[in-house]
N, C-alpha and C positions, 0 to 999 in steps of 0.2 A: 465780524464772524470768523471764527478760526476754522482753517481748513483741517479736515481730518484725513489722515492717510489710512486706508484700509488695506491690510496685507492679506491677499487672497491666495498666497502660495500654500500649497499643501505638500508636506513631506511625502515623497514617494520613493520607493526602492527602485533603483535603476537596474535593469536587467539587459543582458546582451541579446541581440536578435539571433534567432536560430540561423545557423550557417547551413544553407541548403547544399553546399558543396560537400558536406560530410555525409549526406544521405546517398552514398554510392555503394556499389557492391563490394568494393575493396574494404571499406570500413566495416560493412556488415560481416564479411567473411572473417575479418580480424576478430570481431566480437564473438563470432561463433566458435572460433578456435580458443578464445580466452575464457569463455564462460565456464568450462569444466573446472578450471583452476579455482574458481570461487564457490564451488558447490560444497555445502556442509555435509557431514556424514549423515546418511539416512538412519543410522542405527544408534545415534549417540544416547538415546534414552536408555537403551539396553546395555551398551558397551562402556559408556563413560559416566553417565549421571546415575547416582544412587538415591538422591533426595528430591529430584525434580521429575515430574510426570507430565505427559502431553497436556493435561487439563490446565496445569499451571502456566504453561507457555501460552495457551489460548487466552488466559486471563490477563497476563502481562502484555500480550500483543494487542488485545482490545484496548487496554489502558493507553498504550503507546499511540495507537491510531487516534484515539480521542484527543490526546494531547497535541498531536501533529495537526489535527483538524482545527482544534480551538485556536492554536497559534498560527493558523493559516500558513503552514510550512509548504515548501515546494513539494510537488507530487512525488518526486523521487526520494525524498528524505525517509519516509516510513519504510518502503521496501529495502532501502539500503541499510537502515538501522536493524531490520530483522535479519538481513544477511549477516551483519556483524554479530548479532546475538547468537544465531545458529552456528556460525563458524567458531565462536568462542566456546559454546557449550559442547562442540564436537571434540574439543581438545582439553578442556579444563573442567574438572568436577566442581560443581558449585552448590552451595547450600541454598535451600528454597528461600531462606530469609534474606538472601542477597540478590534474588532474581529481579526485584523491582529496581534495585541499584544498578544492576547490569543493564536493564532496559533503558533507564535514564541515561546511562553512560553511552550506550549505542546511539540514542537519539542525539546526544551532545556531539558525538563524532560525525554522524551523518549530516547534521545541520552545518557543521563547520565545512564539510566537503561540498555541500550543495546550496547553502543559503548565502545571500549577499550580506544579510545581518543575521548571524547564527543565534541559536538559543543560548541563554546564559546558564551557568551552573546554578545560580541563585533561583532563577525562574523554574528550572526543572525540579529543584528541591522543594519548592512550594507545592508542585503537583504531587509530590509524595507525602503531602501533609506534614512536611518537615521531618519525616522519619529518616531522611537522608540529609547529611550536612554537606555543604560545598567541598569541604576538605576531603570527605570520603569519596565523592564523585571524581575529584581530580586524581586521587590515588588509584581508583578503579580505572580511570582513563588510561593511565600508564600501563596497568596490567593488561587491559584489552589490547592496547597497541603492541605490547610485547608478544602476546599470544597470537595475534594476527600478523606478526612480523612486519608491522607498519605498512602492510599492503592493503590500502583502503579503497583502491580504485576498482571496486567490485563491479562486475557486469550484472545488471538486474533486468527483470522483464521490462521495466520502464524504458530502458535504452533501446529496445527493439521496436517499440510501438510506432514511433515516427517513421522508421524504415518501412514497416509494413503498410502504413497508411499512405505513404508516398507512392506505393505501387498500385493503389486502388483508384479506379476512375470514378470518383464521386465529387460532388460539389463541395467547395471549401467549407460552407456552413455545415453541411452534413458531416464532413470530416472532423470538424470541431466537436460535434456531438459524439461521434464515434470515439474520438480520443478520450473524452471525459468518461464515457462508459467503460472503455477498455482500462483506463487508469483505476477506476473503481473496482473492477474485477481483479486487477493485479493486487491491489491493497487487500481485498478480501482473501485472495489466495495466500497472501503473506501471513495471515492470521491462522491459517489451517495447517496442521502438521502433515497432512497428506501431500502437500506440495513442497515439502522441505527439499527433497532430492530431485524435483523436476527441473530440467534445464530452463533457465530464464527465457530462452527463445521459444520454447514449447508453451510456457505459461502465457507469454505475450501473444503468440499466434492464436492460442485457444481463446484468449480474452477478446481479441479482435474479431474472430469468427462469431463468438457468442454475442458480441455487441452488434454486429451486422444482422444476425438472426433476430435479435431482440427488437431491432428497429424495422424489421420486415423490409429491408432493402433488396432482398432477393427478388421481390416482385417487380422491381424497377430494372434490374439487370441480371441476366442469366448467369453471368460470371460471378455474381455475388451469392449464388445459391450455396447452401451448406457444403454440398459435395464438391462443387467446382472450386470454391474458395479454400476448402480444406486441402484439396489436391495441389492447388497453386502454392499455398503457404508451406505445405510440407516439402515441396521442392525447394523453396527459398531457404528453409532451415535445414534441408537435407535430412529429413526425418520420414518415418513411415506414416502414411496418411491415417492408418487405423489408430496409431498412437496419438496423433493430434486430435482425431475425432473423439477418442476416449477422454483426452484432457478437456476438450470443449464440453463434453457431457458432464464431466466431473465439476467443472466450473458452474455450469447451469444448475446442477443439483445443489451445489454449495450456496448459490444465490437464493434458490427457492427455500432452502432450509433457514438461511439467514433472515429472509423476509418473513417467514412464518414465525420465527422466534421473536422478531421485532414486533410483529402484529400481536402476538400473545402477550408480550410485555406491555405494549401500549394499552391493550384491552384491560389487563389486570390493573394498571395504573389508573385508567379512567374509571374503572369500577370502584376502586378505593376512594378516588376523589369524589365520585357521586355519592358514596355513602357518607363521606365527611361533610359534604355540602347539602345533604338532603333537606335540612331545615332552612337552607338559604335560597332554595329554588322557590320563587314566588308564583310562577305560572307553569302550566303543563307544557308550554311551548319553549321552555328553557333549553337552549341548544349549546352544545359544547363541541369544540373541534378536537378531533383525534389526530395527532401527528404520528405518522409511521415513519 
């Protein structure tokens, strides 16, 4: 009887462990000083762009987020890509027909900065239904690098989340859930034009507060109440508490609006599917799942 060797090894991406030594106030203060450098112009739709409007940015941002999620990119890739896109549009007038090319290029660059195995030009072109060719993407990459002056080490809201969470006295398992929720809020803000000029630290702090309130952790610890946490984080980022509170409310409003739109879309899709399958339902107890 021949022996069979079974290879059970699974290819996995190696990632560095988080260096807790970097979660100190000196690093945080350095980021707070640097974040203003990487803010795009809040008025580029009026002052620079003639062919692109906010609705178009929303469409391409949603597409970019879907690509990043499907490719299981690192959480920081999408916010970083949107930072590149907004900074580029702040200085270079762009035709709307090239907006998806720009979005793909920004994901290409952000992936190179943050991924162990970055996205390939060929794969990104497939996501454009091959309306973009790899050669075009590589040419656009050089243009974006030139316009951003090769300064790609942008400070994004994602960079602040871990610093804020390290200051909260919550259980590690709870902190993990908070991190995931805060990252989701940060990604949601990156798709919305109203947060273009918001400092990354403000968006991150507002996302953390919104995540804490959403999980009702305030009932467990008075320091996690909305007012106390807002006052504390506003001191950390050296901001006015009212500004942070306004940002938090804006994030919560954006979340509600997003969930409502998703629910409406899901209901519409389900209704269409039921109409198409009406002849296929054999019993009145036919049940269908609705994914929101």
